[in-house]
C-alpha positions as CSV (number, residue, x, y, z in Angstrom):
1,M,18.2,-5.3,7.0
2,L,15.0,-7.0,8.4
3,I,13.9,-6.5,12.2
4,R,12.3,-8.9,14.5
5,F,9.7,-7.3,16.6
6,K,10.0,-9.5,19.9
7,R,6.3,-7.8,21.1
8,I,4.5,-9.1,18.6
9,D,5.3,-12.7,19.9
10,D,4.8,-11.4,23.5
11,L,1.2,-9.8,22.6
12,R,0.4,-13.2,20.8
13,T,1.5,-15.1,24.1
14,D,-0.2,-12.8,26.4
15,N,-3.7,-13.0,24.7
16,D,-3.1,-17.2,24.6
17,L,-3.3,-17.2,21.0
18,K,-1.6,-19.6,18.7
19,I,0.7,-18.7,15.8
20,R,-2.3,-20.3,13.3
21,N,-4.8,-18.2,15.3
22,I,-2.8,-15.1,14.1
23,A,-2.3,-16.4,10.7
24,E,-6.1,-16.6,10.5
25,I,-6.7,-13.2,11.8
26,L,-4.2,-11.9,9.1
27,G,-5.7,-14.1,6.5
28,I,-2.1,-15.7,5.4
29,S,-0.3,-19.2,6.1
30,V,1.2,-20.0,9.3
31,D,4.6,-20.0,7.6
32,N,4.3,-16.5,6.2
33,Y,3.6,-15.3,10.0
34,F,6.4,-17.3,11.1
35,D,8.6,-15.5,8.7
36,Y,7.1,-12.1,9.4
37,A,7.1,-12.7,13.0
38,N,10.7,-13.8,13.4
39,G,12.1,-11.1,11.0
40,R,12.9,-13.5,7.8
41,S,10.6,-11.4,5.9
42,N,9.5,-7.4,5.9
43,F,5.9,-7.7,7.8
44,P,3.7,-5.8,5.2
45,L,2.4,-2.4,6.6
46,D,-1.2,-3.6,5.9
47,K,-0.8,-6.8,7.8
48,L,0.8,-5.2,10.5
49,N,-2.0,-2.9,11.1
50,K,-4.6,-5.7,11.7
51,L,-2.4,-6.9,14.3
52,V,-2.3,-3.1,15.8
53,N,-6.0,-3.1,15.4
54,Y,-6.6,-6.5,17.0
55,F,-4.3,-6.0,20.0
56,K,-5.2,-2.3,20.4
57,V,-1.7,-1.2,20.6
58,S,0.4,1.4,18.7
59,F,3.1,0.4,15.9
60,D,5.3,2.0,18.3
61,Y,4.4,-0.2,21.1
62,I,4.4,-3.2,18.9
63,T,7.5,-2.1,17.0
64,G,9.4,-1.8,20.7
65,L,9.7,1.9,20.1
66,S,7.5,2.8,23.1
67,D,6.5,0.8,26.1
68,I,3.0,2.6,25.9
69,K,0.4,0.9,24.6
70,N,-1.4,3.9,22.9
71,Y,-4.1,2.8,20.5
72,Y,-5.1,4.8,17.4
73,D,-8.1,3.2,15.8
74,G,-8.1,2.6,11.9
75,D,-6.2,2.1,8.7
76,I,-3.0,3.4,7.6
77,N,-3.0,6.1,4.9
78,I,-0.2,5.2,1.9
79,K,-0.5,8.7,0.5
80,L,0.2,10.5,3.7
81,L,3.0,8.1,4.7
82,R,4.8,9.1,1.4
83,E,4.0,12.8,2.2
84,R,5.3,12.6,5.7
85,I,8.7,10.7,4.9
86,K,9.2,13.4,2.3
87,M,8.2,16.3,4.7
88,I,10.2,15.0,7.4
89,R,13.3,14.4,5.7
90,K,13.1,18.1,4.2
91,N,12.5,19.4,7.5
92,N,15.8,17.7,8.7
93,D,17.5,19.5,5.7
94,L,18.5,15.5,4.5
95,S,18.9,14.6,0.8
96,Q,17.1,11.6,-0.5
97,E,20.6,10.1,-0.7
98,E,21.4,11.1,2.9
99,A,18.1,9.7,4.3
100,A,18.3,6.6,2.0
101,H,22.1,6.0,4.0
102,I,20.2,5.8,7.2
103,I,18.1,3.2,6.2
104,G,20.5,1.5,4.4
105,D,19.3,1.8,0.8
106,K,19.8,3.4,-2.7
107,Q,18.6,7.1,-3.5
108,S,17.0,5.5,-6.1
109,T,15.1,3.1,-3.8
110,Y,14.2,5.9,-1.3
111,W,12.9,8.0,-4.3
112,N,10.5,5.1,-4.9
113,Y,9.0,5.2,-1.3
114,E,8.6,9.2,-1.4
115,S,7.0,9.0,-5.0
116,G,4.8,6.1,-4.0
117,R,6.1,4.0,-6.5
118,S,6.7,1.6,-3.6
119,I,5.6,1.4,0.1
120,I,8.6,1.8,2.6
121,P,9.0,-1.5,4.4
122,I,8.1,-1.7,8.3
123,S,11.8,-2.1,9.1
124,K,13.0,0.7,7.2
125,L,10.3,2.9,8.6
126,Y,11.4,1.9,12.1
127,L,14.8,3.2,11.4
128,L,13.4,6.4,10.0
129,A,11.0,6.8,13.1
130,K,14.3,5.9,15.5
131,Y,16.5,8.6,13.5
132,Y,13.9,11.4,13.7
133,N,12.5,10.5,16.9
134,I,9.2,10.5,15.3
135,S,6.2,8.3,15.5
136,I,5.3,5.3,13.0
137,D,1.8,6.2,13.7
138,Y,2.2,9.5,12.9
139,F,4.0,8.7,9.6
140,V,1.3,6.1,8.7
141,G,-1.3,8.7,9.5
142,K,-3.3,6.9,12.6
143,T,-2.4,10.2,14.7
144,D,-1.2,13.5,14.3
145,N,1.1,13.6,17.2
146,K,4.5,13.0,15.9
147,I,5.9,12.4,19.2
148,I,6.9,8.5,20.5
149,Q,5.1,8.5,23.8
150,K,7.5,7.3,26.6
151,R,7.4,6.8,30.0
152,R,8.2,9.7,32.3
153,K,11.1,8.8,34.7
154,V,10.3,9.9,38.5
155,N,12.8,11.3,40.4
156,N,13.4,10.0,43.9
């Protein structure tokens, strides 16, 4: 299951950028960007991180998990990502098979994410973040704050 993250296009248009401008920033073709932005292909984490850094927003914001544009500078840490998805799964007393079910994968595929044999796609990481209510920025090592930042409701 692929996910279209509408905020990517919103940020592009809010900054008066054309699709070709974003493709150039990412070092990819316009066709590749179009596929990523429209949910036809998984946005690679490193490319999405370039956009996060360019627009100075969080992964949580760009994926729609948060309405707050917190920004955490830097690169993603794949080793820490692997360790954190494993630690969070274990802290929630889930087996790899149960965690795999949450994101629509087989246990063997999920094992590959935890073992470092493959990198979890952003669409799957998004589903884990939603399920656990834990920040994508935390998972990828951009912050040590696990909490997805939400706007506080004001009581009248």
